[in-house]
LUMVOMI-300600 format. One line per field, with one value per residue: residue in three letters; x, y, z of N, C-alpha, C in turn; residue number from 1. Coordinates in nm, 3 decimals, decimal comma. Each point is the difference from the previous one (the first is absolute). Example, Ala and Ser with C-alpha at 12.3 -4.5 7.8 and 13.67 -1.06 7.14 Angstrom:
BEGIN
gugu: (Ala;Ser);
npx: (1,319;-0,035);
npy: (-0,569;0,105);
npz: (0,780;-0,072);
capx: (-0,089;0,082);
capy: (0,119;0,119);
capz: (0,000;0,006);
cpx: (0,090;-0,077);
cpy: (0,120;0,109);
cpz: (0,000;0,073);
kevex: (1;2);
//
This chain:
BEGIN
gugu: (Met;Glu;Pro;Thr;Thr;Ala;Ala;Ala;Ala;Asp;Ala;Thr;Asp;Leu;Ser;Ala;Val;Phe;Ala;Arg;Ile;Gln;Gly;Met;Leu;Leu;Ser;Gln;Glu;Ser;Ala;Gln;Ala;Ala;Ala;Ala;Gln;Leu;Ala;Leu;Ala;Ala;Arg;Asp;Leu;Ile;Asp;Ser;Ala;Ala;Gly;Ala;Gly;Val;Ser;Leu;Ile;Asp;Glu;Thr;Gly;Arg;Arg;Thr;Ser;Thr;Ala;Ala;Thr;Asp;Thr;Leu;Val;Glu;Thr;Ala;Asp;Thr;Ala;Gln;Tyr;Glu;Leu;Gly;Leu;Gly;Pro;Cys;Leu;Ser;Ala;Trp;Ala;Thr;Glu;Ser;Val;Gln;Arg;Leu;Glu;Asp;Thr;Ala;Ala;Asp;Thr;Arg;Trp;Pro;Glu;Trp;Ser;Arg;Thr;Ala;Ala;Gly;Ala;Gly;Ile;Ala;Ser;Val;Leu;Ser;Ala;Pro;Val;Leu;Tyr;Arg;Asp;Asn;Cys;Leu;Gly;Ala;Met;Lys;Ile;Tyr;Ala;Thr;Ala;Gly;Asn;Ala;Phe;Ser;Ala;Arg;Ala;Glu;Gln;Gln;Leu;Val;Leu;Leu;Ala;Ser;Ala;Ala;Gly;Thr;Leu;Leu;Gly;Ala;Ala;Gln;Gly;Ser;Asp;Thr;Pro;Gln;Arg;Leu;Ser;Ala;Ser;Leu;Gln;Gln;Ala;Ile;Thr;Asn;Arg;Thr;Ala;Val;Glu;Thr;Ala;Thr;Gly;Met;Leu;Met;Glu;Arg;His;Ala;Thr;Asp;His;Glu;Thr;Ala;Arg;Arg;Met;Leu;Ile;Gly;Ala;Ser;Gln;Ala;Gln;Gly;Arg;Pro;Leu;Ala;Gln;Ile;Ala;Arg;Arg;Val;Val;Glu;Arg;Ala;Ala;Asp;Thr;Thr;Ser);
npx: (2,345;0,075;-0,008;0,087;0,113;0,014;-0,007;0,096;0,076;-0,021;0,022;0,063;0,004;0,012;0,078;0,032;0,012;-0,026;0,084;0,015;-0,003;0,035;-0,014;0,005;-0,097;-0,030;-0,056;-0,042;-0,060;0,067;-0,092;-0,116;-0,036;-0,020;-0,131;-0,056;0,047;-0,007;-0,065;-0,038;-0,004;-0,078;-0,063;-0,041;0,016;-0,127;0,158;-0,024;-0,053;-0,102;-0,075;-0,084;-0,031;-0,043;-0,022;-0,121;0,025;-0,060;-0,061;-0,063;0,062;-0,113;0,005;0,005;0,179;0,037;0,090;-0,039;0,162;0,030;-0,030;0,115;-0,032;-0,044;0,084;0,122;-0,045;-0,099;0,153;0,032;-0,075;0,025;0,102;0,000;0,073;0,116;0,058;-0,070;-0,079;0,099;0,019;-0,115;-0,037;0,153;-0,057;0,059;0,098;-0,009;0,084;-0,016;0,081;-0,063;-0,120;0,085;0,061;-0,064;0,015;0,004;-0,062;0,064;-0,061;0,003;0,112;-0,039;-0,113;0,078;0,098;-0,124;0,052;0,116;-0,018;0,076;-0,030;-0,031;-0,070;-0,013;-0,013;-0,026;-0,102;0,105;-0,107;0,108;-0,106;-0,049;-0,015;0,013;0,155;0,040;0,090;-0,022;0,119;0,010;0,033;0,023;0,082;0,097;-0,049;-0,086;-0,050;0,053;0,110;0,076;0,013;0,053;0,127;0,059;-0,003;0,069;0,025;-0,019;-0,004;0,074;0,037;-0,047;0,046;0,063;0,037;0,023;0,100;0,065;-0,010;-0,006;0,109;0,032;0,173;0,073;-0,010;-0,009;-0,094;-0,082;0,031;0,030;-0,165;-0,076;0,006;-0,115;-0,078;-0,011;0,002;-0,063;-0,085;0,023;-0,038;-0,081;-0,029;0,066;-0,078;-0,080;0,041;-0,009;-0,122;-0,023;0,024;-0,062;-0,109;-0,039;-0,091;-0,084;-0,091;0,000;0,149;0,033;-0,087;0,013;0,090;-0,038;-0,062;0,126;0,073;-0,095;-0,026;0,106;0,005;-0,088;0,103;-0,050;-0,033;-0,058;-0,017;0,012;-0,074;-0,063;0,010;-0,013;-0,089;-0,024;-0,007;-0,034;-0,132;-0,054;0,029;-0,076;-0,106);
npy: (5,812;0,112;-0,020;0,100;-0,024;-0,090;0,042;0,073;-0,083;-0,115;0,130;-0,004;-0,109;-0,013;0,139;-0,062;-0,130;0,067;0,055;-0,125;-0,041;0,097;0,018;-0,145;-0,036;0,082;-0,047;-0,066;0,062;0,122;-0,054;-0,053;0,125;0,057;-0,079;0,010;0,141;-0,072;-0,088;0,061;0,093;-0,062;-0,042;0,157;0,068;-0,119;0,034;-0,055;0,124;-0,094;-0,011;0,083;-0,001;0,076;-0,073;0,032;-0,006;-0,059;0,043;-0,085;0,038;0,107;-0,016;0,074;0,019;-0,020;0,008;-0,069;0,073;-0,088;-0,068;0,009;0,185;0,001;-0,080;0,073;0,076;-0,034;-0,108;0,075;0,060;-0,071;-0,008;0,212;0,004;0,066;0,074;-0,023;-0,107;-0,090;0,098;0,022;-0,108;-0,068;0,056;-0,108;0,065;-0,040;-0,111;-0,008;-0,038;-0,109;0,027;-0,025;0,068;0,103;0,053;0,137;0,026;-0,132;-0,006;0,160;-0,067;-0,103;0,091;0,082;-0,111;-0,046;0,107;-0,025;0,020;0,023;0,142;0,033;0,093;0,013;0,126;0,036;0,019;0,072;-0,004;0,112;-0,053;0,059;-0,119;0,032;-0,040;-0,020;0,050;-0,037;-0,083;-0,007;-0,124;-0,025;0,135;-0,105;0,049;0,029;-0,036;0,147;-0,004;0,065;-0,063;-0,043;0,077;-0,055;-0,106;-0,023;0,061;-0,076;-0,129;0,063;0,026;-0,091;-0,009;0,125;-0,050;-0,124;0,028;0,073;-0,122;-0,101;0,122;0,102;-0,044;0,157;0,045;0,213;-0,052;-0,064;0,115;0,065;-0,073;-0,011;0,116;0,054;-0,052;0,102;0,096;0,000;-0,062;0,153;0,079;-0,092;-0,023;0,152;0,015;-0,028;0,034;0,101;-0,060;-0,021;0,202;0,076;-0,090;0,006;-0,018;-0,068;0,014;-0,081;-0,045;0,066;-0,076;-0,118;0,075;-0,010;-0,107;-0,037;0,085;-0,056;-0,098;-0,012;0,106;-0,107;-0,008;0,063;-0,156;0,074;0,052;-0,148;-0,032;0,103;-0,037;-0,114;0,028;0,073;-0,108;-0,084;0,087;0,040;-0,114;-0,010;0,082);
npz: (-0,899;0,025;0,097;-0,017;-0,125;0,015;0,142;-0,044;-0,047;0,105;0,089;-0,126;0,005;0,118;0,008;-0,072;0,068;0,087;-0,095;-0,027;0,088;0,024;-0,082;0,037;-0,082;0,124;-0,099;-0,011;-0,087;0,025;0,135;-0,052;-0,076;0,126;0,070;-0,063;0,012;0,095;-0,080;-0,068;0,113;0,059;-0,125;-0,012;0,114;0,053;0,025;-0,085;0,069;0,034;0,139;0,019;0,095;0,010;0,175;-0,031;0,128;-0,012;0,148;-0,137;-0,025;-0,024;-0,142;0,016;-0,028;-0,094;0,024;-0,136;0,016;0,002;-0,095;-0,012;-0,020;-0,115;-0,115;0,058;-0,026;-0,153;-0,007;0,018;-0,081;-0,073;0,026;-0,007;-0,076;0,030;-0,120;-0,102;0,016;0,009;-0,115;-0,018;-0,001;-0,036;-0,141;-0,045;-0,057;-0,115;0,056;-0,109;0,009;0,014;-0,053;-0,017;0,046;-0,049;0,132;-0,005;-0,112;0,035;0,045;0,122;0,047;-0,015;0,003;0,063;0,012;0,003;0,052;0,041;0,137;-0,014;0,036;0,088;-0,008;0,134;-0,043;0,125;-0,074;0,039;0,045;0,075;0,080;-0,129;-0,054;-0,140;-0,039;-0,107;-0,051;-0,079;-0,021;-0,086;-0,026;-0,159;0,062;0,012;0,093;-0,069;0,190;-0,070;0,083;-0,134;-0,051;0,111;-0,032;-0,127;0,050;0,143;-0,052;-0,094;0,122;0,069;-0,087;-0,045;0,145;-0,030;-0,141;0,037;0,094;-0,081;-0,125;0,126;0,049;0,068;0,008;-0,031;-0,132;0,060;0,054;-0,126;-0,069;0,106;0,028;-0,113;-0,030;0,133;-0,095;-0,116;0,067;0,037;-0,105;-0,047;0,117;0,036;-0,081;-0,014;0,107;-0,048;-0,064;0,089;0,130;-0,140;-0,063;0,027;0,026;-0,146;0,016;0,023;-0,082;0,062;-0,002;-0,117;-0,046;0,083;-0,090;-0,089;-0,004;-0,029;-0,089;-0,112;0,031;-0,032;-0,140;-0,051;-0,151;-0,103;-0,106;-0,084;0,100;0,001;-0,115;0,012;0,103;-0,051;-0,080;0,092;0,052;-0,114;-0,020;0,140;-0,037;-0,101;0,118);
capx: (-0,033;-0,016;-0,144;-0,099;-0,035;-0,133;-0,107;-0,036;-0,039;-0,138;-0,105;0,001;-0,096;-0,169;-0,056;-0,014;-0,152;-0,053;-0,052;-0,128;-0,090;-0,045;-0,128;-0,100;-0,125;-0,015;-0,139;-0,013;0,063;0,131;0,113;0,050;0,110;0,154;0,144;0,042;0,071;0,060;0,054;0,070;0,129;0,073;0,030;0,151;0,096;0,126;0,078;-0,067;-0,141;-0,063;-0,132;-0,063;-0,134;-0,053;-0,125;-0,052;-0,103;-0,130;0,056;-0,068;0,122;-0,081;0,086;-0,062;0,024;0,177;0,101;0,121;0,051;-0,047;-0,116;0,075;-0,046;-0,140;0,005;0,036;-0,097;-0,093;0,023;0,030;-0,139;-0,127;0,064;-0,006;0,173;0,140;0,091;-0,095;-0,056;0,070;0,089;-0,096;-0,041;0,115;0,032;0,107;0,034;-0,038;0,174;0,027;0,104;-0,030;-0,096;0,028;0,017;-0,091;-0,089;-0,055;-0,108;0,014;-0,128;0,023;0,144;0,003;-0,072;0,090;0,097;-0,083;-0,050;0,126;0,005;0,149;0,058;-0,082;0,061;-0,141;-0,047;-0,146;-0,049;-0,027;-0,062;-0,027;-0,030;-0,043;0,068;-0,142;-0,017;0,139;0,068;0,084;0,055;0,047;0,140;0,020;0,134;0,000;0,071;-0,002;-0,021;0,136;-0,060;-0,011;-0,168;-0,113;-0,022;-0,099;-0,159;-0,025;0,003;-0,119;-0,108;-0,027;-0,051;-0,158;-0,087;-0,040;-0,078;-0,147;-0,078;-0,039;-0,067;-0,110;-0,082;-0,022;0,086;-0,064;0,113;0,169;0,073;0,066;0,124;0,065;0,067;0,118;0,170;0,088;-0,001;0,154;0,107;-0,045;0,068;0,091;0,091;-0,005;0,119;0,118;0,047;-0,005;0,113;0,106;0,086;0,017;0,182;0,094;0,037;0,050;-0,075;-0,134;-0,092;-0,108;0,088;0,016;-0,180;-0,015;0,074;-0,138;-0,127;0,024;0,019;-0,121;-0,080;0,057;-0,077;-0,158;-0,065;-0,025;0,126;0,056;0,070;0,141;0,069;0,036;0,113;0,112;0,038;0,035;0,115;0,110;0,038;0,036;0,156;0,050;0,005);
capy: (0,113;0,011;-0,017;0,123;0,049;-0,098;0,089;0,146;-0,020;-0,021;0,111;0,098;-0,074;-0,010;0,135;-0,021;-0,062;0,098;0,128;-0,096;-0,057;0,082;0,076;-0,037;0,032;-0,129;-0,087;-0,181;-0,014;0,036;-0,052;-0,115;0,022;0,060;-0,085;-0,058;0,090;-0,030;-0,130;0,032;0,060;-0,145;-0,029;0,028;0,041;-0,086;-0,140;-0,159;0,000;-0,036;0,039;0,079;0,003;0,037;-0,006;0,096;-0,132;0,056;-0,083;-0,142;-0,040;-0,025;0,066;0,113;0,037;-0,053;0,082;-0,120;0,037;-0,073;-0,164;-0,121;0,091;-0,013;-0,130;-0,021;0,102;-0,103;-0,093;0,020;0,074;-0,137;-0,133;0,030;-0,019;0,018;0,112;0,177;-0,008;0,003;0,085;-0,005;-0,077;0,073;0,168;-0,004;-0,096;-0,154;-0,005;-0,135;0,021;-0,123;-0,032;-0,159;-0,059;0,036;-0,105;0,091;-0,002;-0,078;-0,006;0,112;-0,029;-0,085;0,054;0,122;-0,095;-0,040;0,128;-0,026;0,070;-0,041;0,070;0,121;0,124;0,084;0,128;0,076;0,156;0,060;0,198;0,013;-0,116;-0,130;-0,088;-0,017;-0,106;-0,015;0,021;-0,122;-0,043;-0,213;-0,049;-0,140;-0,097;0,002;0,090;0,095;0,195;0,010;0,079;0,133;-0,022;-0,058;0,146;0,111;-0,066;0,046;0,147;0,000;-0,015;0,119;0,124;-0,053;-0,014;0,085;0,057;-0,035;-0,026;0,172;0,025;-0,022;0,070;0,160;0,059;0,051;-0,024;0,056;-0,017;-0,117;0,032;0,013;-0,133;-0,071;0,060;-0,039;-0,171;-0,038;0,041;-0,126;-0,097;0,014;0,033;-0,106;-0,086;0,096;-0,069;-0,185;0,014;0,112;-0,083;-0,139;-0,040;0,017;-0,128;-0,125;-0,048;0,020;0,122;-0,090;0,059;0,153;0,044;0,006;0,103;0,126;-0,002;-0,033;0,109;0,075;-0,054;0,046;0,138;0,038;0,091;-0,054;-0,062;0,097;0,141;-0,043;-0,017;0,146;0,090;-0,055;0,095;0,111;0,001;-0,019;0,101;0,100;-0,081;0,006;0,152);
capz: (0,028;0,152;0,064;0,007;-0,116;-0,025;0,036;-0,076;-0,129;0,074;0,045;-0,081;-0,106;0,052;-0,009;-0,136;-0,016;0,060;-0,093;-0,109;0,131;0,108;-0,072;-0,010;0,174;0,089;0,016;0,067;-0,167;0,004;0,078;-0,043;-0,110;0,046;0,024;-0,145;-0,047;0,088;0,002;-0,103;0,028;0,091;-0,046;-0,127;0,087;0,069;-0,098;-0,004;-0,025;-0,130;-0,022;0,174;0,059;0,154;0,032;0,137;0,051;0,097;0,087;0,070;-0,123;-0,125;-0,095;-0,031;-0,139;-0,052;-0,165;-0,023;-0,121;-0,109;0,037;0,085;0,157;0,042;0,060;0,094;0,118;0,002;0,034;0,164;0,082;0,012;0,117;0,131;0,021;-0,073;0,105;0,034;0,116;0,091;0,031;0,057;0,136;0,040;0,008;0,004;-0,150;0,033;-0,132;-0,103;-0,088;-0,081;0,016;-0,090;0,125;0,122;0,087;0,076;-0,099;-0,134;-0,113;-0,088;-0,132;-0,109;-0,083;-0,014;-0,025;-0,104;-0,080;0,009;0,087;0,063;0,133;0,044;0,104;0,003;0,133;0,077;-0,014;0,142;0,007;0,126;0,104;-0,113;-0,121;-0,128;-0,065;-0,043;-0,094;-0,093;-0,126;-0,072;-0,082;-0,065;0,043;0,201;0,081;-0,086;0,027;0,130;0,156;0,015;-0,096;0,099;0,085;-0,111;0,013;0,086;-0,102;-0,044;0,037;0,093;-0,143;-0,060;0,118;0,053;-0,134;-0,005;0,125;-0,008;-0,048;0,042;0,077;-0,058;-0,013;-0,111;-0,088;0,008;0,134;0,012;-0,087;0,095;0,064;-0,098;-0,023;0,105;0,018;-0,123;0,090;0,152;-0,057;-0,071;0,085;0,062;-0,098;0,007;0,111;-0,018;-0,134;0,058;0,089;-0,049;-0,038;0,179;0,100;-0,119;0,017;-0,087;0,030;0,068;0,113;-0,039;0,069;0,154;0,129;-0,022;0,114;0,189;0,079;-0,005;0,036;0,169;0,051;-0,043;-0,080;-0,146;-0,047;-0,125;0,041;0,064;-0,128;-0,055;0,102;-0,034;-0,059;0,042;0,095;-0,064;-0,082;0,061;0,024;-0,093;-0,059);
cpx: (0,007;-0,116;-0,053;-0,030;-0,145;-0,148;-0,020;-0,091;-0,150;-0,083;0,030;-0,113;-0,131;-0,064;-0,060;-0,127;-0,107;-0,054;-0,084;-0,132;-0,067;-0,085;-0,155;-0,108;0,026;-0,122;0,049;0,075;0,116;0,106;0,051;0,093;0,140;0,053;0,038;0,113;0,157;0,047;0,057;0,162;0,078;0,058;0,161;0,062;0,106;0,026;-0,066;-0,134;-0,051;-0,116;-0,030;-0,113;-0,091;-0,137;-0,069;-0,063;-0,082;0,030;-0,029;0,138;-0,082;0,100;-0,125;-0,032;0,129;0,029;0,127;0,044;-0,062;-0,066;0,113;0,027;-0,179;-0,040;0,041;-0,081;-0,127;-0,031;0,019;-0,105;-0,109;0,077;0,004;0,173;0,038;0,091;-0,061;-0,078;0,086;0,084;-0,140;-0,017;0,075;0,096;0,175;0,071;-0,008;0,103;-0,072;0,095;-0,029;-0,109;-0,012;0,039;-0,095;-0,058;-0,084;-0,144;-0,021;-0,128;-0,009;0,117;-0,046;-0,085;0,077;0,098;-0,035;-0,086;0,147;0,021;0,157;0,009;-0,099;0,039;-0,149;0,016;-0,117;-0,018;-0,099;-0,032;-0,044;0,023;-0,065;0,102;-0,144;0,038;0,157;0,066;0,112;0,074;0,037;0,098;0,004;0,113;-0,002;0,118;0,022;0,059;0,097;-0,065;-0,083;-0,140;-0,131;-0,006;-0,098;-0,190;-0,043;-0,010;-0,100;-0,146;-0,020;-0,063;-0,100;-0,076;-0,022;-0,087;-0,195;-0,074;-0,058;-0,117;-0,150;-0,067;-0,039;0,098;-0,007;0,126;0,119;0,033;0,045;0,141;0,062;0,046;0,115;0,137;0,068;0,031;0,156;0,119;0,031;0,107;0,161;0,112;0,038;0,101;0,074;0,085;0,062;0,138;0,110;0,053;0,050;0,138;0,045;0,050;0,048;-0,120;-0,142;-0,113;-0,120;0,057;-0,021;-0,163;0,014;0,061;-0,058;-0,100;0,041;0,004;-0,115;-0,050;0,103;-0,014;-0,100;-0,022;-0,014;0,094;0,054;0,042;0,137;0,087;0,063;0,086;0,141;0,037;0,051;0,165;0,125;0,033;0,155;0,157;0,071;0,067;0,110);
cpy: (-0,001;0,012;0,156;0,060;-0,108;0,035;0,113;-0,059;-0,059;0,105;0,058;-0,094;0,012;0,098;0,057;-0,067;0,074;0,089;-0,023;0,013;0,106;0,089;-0,060;0,025;-0,118;-0,084;-0,143;-0,041;0,038;-0,047;-0,159;0,004;0,027;-0,177;-0,087;0,073;-0,039;-0,152;0,017;0,047;-0,091;-0,107;0,033;0,041;-0,162;-0,109;-0,141;-0,005;-0,072;0,065;0,075;0,036;0,065;-0,047;0,061;-0,143;0,067;-0,062;-0,103;-0,081;-0,049;0,123;0,133;0,064;-0,036;0,109;-0,092;0,021;-0,160;-0,147;-0,068;0,037;-0,101;-0,155;-0,075;0,055;-0,068;-0,098;0,046;0,043;-0,151;-0,098;0,060;-0,011;0,043;0,095;0,131;-0,002;0,018;0,140;0,131;-0,022;0,071;0,126;-0,007;-0,044;-0,161;-0,031;-0,153;-0,051;-0,150;-0,046;-0,180;-0,063;0,031;-0,100;0,094;-0,034;-0,091;-0,007;0,114;-0,025;-0,067;0,097;0,084;-0,049;-0,011;0,100;0,079;0,129;-0,084;0,057;0,108;0,114;0,047;0,037;0,021;0,130;0,057;0,176;-0,042;-0,123;-0,170;-0,035;0,051;-0,103;-0,038;-0,015;-0,119;0,030;-0,139;0,078;-0,141;-0,122;-0,003;0,074;0,168;0,141;0,010;0,099;0,124;-0,049;0,017;0,164;0,102;-0,087;0,110;0,146;0,022;-0,002;0,092;0,099;-0,075;0,002;0,167;0,062;-0,070;-0,008;0,192;0,003;-0,041;0,073;0,135;0,081;0,056;-0,066;-0,019;-0,088;-0,180;0,007;0,019;-0,121;-0,093;0,052;-0,081;-0,157;-0,052;0,077;-0,091;-0,128;-0,034;-0,011;-0,134;-0,054;0,024;-0,066;-0,133;-0,007;0,025;-0,123;-0,158;0,020;0,045;-0,110;-0,108;-0,114;-0,052;0,053;-0,054;0,088;0,137;0,072;-0,039;0,062;0,143;-0,008;-0,032;0,177;0,073;-0,039;0,040;0,152;0,063;0,090;-0,061;-0,047;0,146;0,078;-0,065;-0,004;0,105;0,026;-0,125;0,047;0,122;0,047;-0,088;0,117;0,077;-0,050;0,049;0,129;0,086);
cpz: (0,147;0,096;0,041;-0,111;-0,030;0,056;-0,048;-0,129;-0,005;-0,031;-0,141;-0,111;0,065;0,019;-0,151;-0,015;0,093;-0,041;-0,091;0,078;0,061;-0,085;0,007;0,132;0,078;-0,017;0,001;-0,162;-0,026;0,092;-0,092;-0,134;0,042;0,072;-0,157;-0,028;0,126;0,002;-0,155;-0,019;0,095;-0,096;-0,131;0,114;0,026;-0,114;0,058;-0,018;-0,164;-0,012;0,140;-0,003;0,145;-0,026;0,140;0,045;0,176;0,137;0,042;-0,144;-0,118;-0,079;-0,050;-0,145;-0,053;-0,129;-0,012;-0,185;-0,109;0,074;0,094;0,171;0,047;0,045;0,123;0,138;0,041;0,088;0,187;0,038;-0,040;0,106;0,130;0,054;-0,071;0,072;-0,013;0,127;0,125;0,055;0,036;0,160;0,112;0,051;-0,024;-0,162;-0,005;-0,195;-0,002;-0,057;-0,121;-0,032;-0,012;0,181;0,164;0,102;0,085;-0,082;-0,125;-0,089;-0,132;-0,073;-0,066;-0,083;-0,063;-0,060;-0,190;-0,128;-0,047;0,057;0,133;0,137;0,036;0,114;0,037;0,159;0,020;-0,025;0,138;0,032;0,148;0,076;-0,102;-0,038;-0,078;-0,073;-0,046;-0,102;-0,050;-0,101;-0,042;-0,066;-0,033;0,065;0,155;0,046;-0,050;0,040;0,110;0,102;-0,074;-0,110;0,179;0,058;-0,097;0,022;0,083;0,035;-0,086;0,056;0,097;-0,067;0,021;0,110;0,027;-0,115;0,029;0,163;0,000;-0,077;0,027;0,107;-0,041;-0,037;-0,135;-0,090;0,048;0,168;-0,048;-0,089;0,112;0,103;-0,099;0,038;0,144;0,059;-0,058;0,090;0,104;-0,038;-0,057;0,105;0,082;-0,112;-0,043;0,136;0,046;-0,057;0,025;0,097;-0,034;-0,055;0,152;0,079;-0,076;0,043;-0,118;-0,004;0,117;0,143;0,040;0,058;0,091;0,091;-0,019;0,061;0,136;0,056;0,003;0,187;0,185;0,017;0,005;-0,085;-0,101;-0,053;-0,082;0,104;0,085;-0,109;-0,055;0,111;-0,067;-0,141;-0,056;0,083;-0,089;-0,106;0,068;0,045;-0,136;-0,123;0,052);
kevex: (1;2;3;4;5;6;7;8;9;10;11;12;13;14;15;16;17;18;19;20;21;22;23;24;25;26;27;28;29;30;31;32;33;34;35;36;37;38;39;40;41;42;43;44;45;46;47;48;49;50;51;52;53;54;55;56;57;58;59;60;61;62;63;64;65;66;67;68;69;70;71;72;73;74;75;76;77;78;79;80;81;82;83;84;85;86;87;88;89;90;91;92;93;94;95;96;97;98;99;100;101;102;103;104;105;106;107;108;109;110;111;112;113;114;115;116;117;118;119;120;121;122;123;124;125;126;127;128;129;130;131;132;133;134;135;136;137;138;139;140;141;142;143;144;145;146;147;148;149;150;151;152;153;154;155;156;157;158;159;160;161;162;163;164;165;166;167;168;169;170;171;172;173;174;175;176;177;178;179;180;181;182;183;184;185;186;187;188;189;190;191;192;193;194;195;196;197;198;199;200;201;202;203;204;205;206;207;208;209;210;211;212;213;214;215;216;217;218;219;220;221;222;223;224;225;226;227;228;229;230;231;232;233;234;235;236;237;238;239;240;241;242;243);
//
């Protein structure tokens, strides 16, 4: 699937997920149910994912609530919080994506990886759940095969985690359901624009995803404009040249 087509398909899939979620009341209980829906979406939408979860973490690193699709995720998550280390906690602490390709060979979190490998988990991808200037927790997917997750899988997880941050962060504040719905749609629009522009730069410059993303980030920093705005300009200019 071409990058632009893939990004559009992801946005369509996520819109369907949000259609199921946005009718929920913004209480703590419904936020937990929404997190569970997002975890299910991550497991179902991302190829090779055997399980997924969303963990909300306070400023001390203590888990406050968790949504897990199955016992595989619950086992891996429980071990992280008992040990105080692992890819989920690292994604929260560093506010960056954490990728673990092979639990049998991991040297970053060896004690946790041994537990995960014993449970049948071979690879992990975890992304921070961000809302404004705060990291609320992390979303993660697990696979039973090593090196299971592609660059597109990472893009999909980051998109879902971005939406989870908007959803759960708004639920903790005074935003109305209407504002929440608008925020979610804007999050989808922005992320899709970034991924579409990244795909275009990959094709144009015959480069990889990371290099293309750095091009966008560099332009954003140089011009002092939001990344999504730079991405939309790339997409619009490409459309102008083909029309």
